[in-house]
N, C-alpha and C positions, 0 to 999 in steps of 0.2 A: 344732248339733243336727240340722240338715238332713243327710240321708244322700245321697250322690251315686251309690252303686253301682246298677247296673241292677236293676230289679224282677224278682224271680224268685218265681213263685207256688209252685213246688215245689222242695224240696230232695230230690234223687233218693235220696241216702243215707238221709235220715230216712224217706222213703216206703218204701223197701225194707226198712229195719229194722222198721218197723211191720207190714209184711205178712209178711216171711219170718223175722223174729226169733222170734216165738212158734212158728212152724212148726219152726224149728231146735231150739228147746227141747223141743218135743214129740217130734221124731225122736230127739234125743239121749237123752231119758228112756226111750224104747222100746228103743233100742240098748243102753243100760246095763241096762235091765230084762231083756233077753235074757241078758246075761252074769251076772247075779246070781241067787241062788236064787229059786224060783218066787214065793213070797209077797212078797218084797222087790221083785222085778222088776215084779210086777203093781201093787203100790202106787205104785212110782216111775212106771210108765207112766200110771196114772190121774192122778197129781199133775201130770205133764208136760202131759197132755191138758187137765186142768182149768185150769192156768195159761194155756195158749194160748187157750182159750175165754174165760177172764176178761179177758185182754188185748184180744181182738177185741171183746168185748161192751162193756166200759166202762173198763178200766184205761188203754187207749190214749187215750181221750178225757180222762180225769183227768190223765194226764201232759201232754197238750196244754194243758189249762186252766192247770195250774201253770206250765208254761213260758211261756205267754202272759202270765200275771200277773207273772212275773219280768221279762219283756221290757218290759211296760208300766210297771212300777215303776222300771226303769232309765231309761226315757224321762222319767218325772216327775222323777227325781233330776237330770236334765240341764236341767230347766226347762220341759219341755213341760207345758202346762196342758190336761188332758182335759176340755173343757167338755161334749162329746157323744161317747158311745161307742155304737156299734151292733155287736152280736155276731150274726153269721149263721153258717150251717153252714161255709162255706168261707173266710170273710173277716171280719176285724174292722176297722171303720173308726173312728178316733178323731180328733175335730176339736178343734183348739186355736184358739178364736176370738180369744184375746189376741194371739197371734203370727201368725195367719192361716195355720196349717199343718194338714196332714192326715197322720196316720200310718196305714199299712196293714200288717196282719199277716195272713198266710195260713195256713190249716189245715195244709198240708203243708210249711210253712217257718216254724214258730213262733218260732225263735230270732232272726229278723231283723225289725226294724220299719223300714219304708221311710217316711221322713218327707219330705214334699214341700210346697212352698208351695201353698196352696189355689188360687192363681191358675194353677198348672200343670195343673189339672184342667179339662177341656173337655167339652162336650157332656153336661152333667149333666141327666138327665131320669128320669122315672118310667115304668115299663112295667107296666101293669095286667094284661097277659097275656090280654086279652079275645079270645075266639075263638068261633066258632060263630054261628049265626043263629037268630032266633026264640026258641023255648023251650029250645033247646040252647046259647044264648049263656051264656058263663061263663068262668071262669079257674081254673087250678090253680097259678099262680105269679104273685106280685107282687114287683117288685124296683125298686131304683133303680140306674141305670147312670151311668158316667162314663168318660172316656178320660184316661189319663195316660201320657205318653211313648209314644204310639201304641198302647198296650195298653188294650183295653176291659175294664173291671171291672164285673161284675154282682154285686150284693149283694141276696140274697133277703130280703124281709120277711115273706113267707108262701109256703109250698109245701105241696102236698097230692098224693096219688096219685089224687084224683078231682076232677072239675070242679065248682066251686061257682058259684052264681048271682052276678051282679055286685052284687046288693043284700044278699048274705050278710054277716053281721057279720065273718066271717073275712077276706073280701076287702076290706071297707071299712076294717077295722083295719090290714090290710097296706098299703093305699093311703095311709092317714093316716100311718103310720110312714115310708113311702117319701117322701111329700111333705115331711115334717118334715126328714128327712135331706138331701133334695135342696136344700131352702131353706137349711139350715145350711151345706152345702158352698158354695152360691153366696154366702152372707153371708161365709163365711171367705175366699172368693176376693176379694170386694170389700175385705175388711179387709187382705189381703195386698197388693193393688194400692195401697191408700191409704198404706201404710207407705213 
């Protein structure tokens, strides 16, 4: 069940298709629209533009979610037991406490699940993002971090485009989630060592 290939956060082909695929559809629709009669060409151009906007708005995310679900189902079929799953914007961390393993799935490489023994994770900690002083003290990002195979992985439990006070419910909830995941990863590491 454990995978040995090097961890890659980004599949360049998948990333480029997500960015330029809809753009190519839009350009192709406009080019075909110029060659066809006015009314048909205009409709085709609008449809091409609409499809590109829909893809960039939410269809790309839906495709990622379905691909991720398929990848996780394949892991479960191989005997991986997903006791804890945390879905963040760029990374999904799935912990198998039974076998002491961790599976990592990345936003820009959803077809690969990297399974490692939890004991291979080091430097597991929570970053509350605290910054500023006095009444300006606060945070806009809370996350848990760990290192695996020399690569630092940051998984956000809360992000915002503004700074929140450290006693804000948003920050406290983010810290609670990050603490839970960090403790779970450490417990899974202890389980892997015990085996």
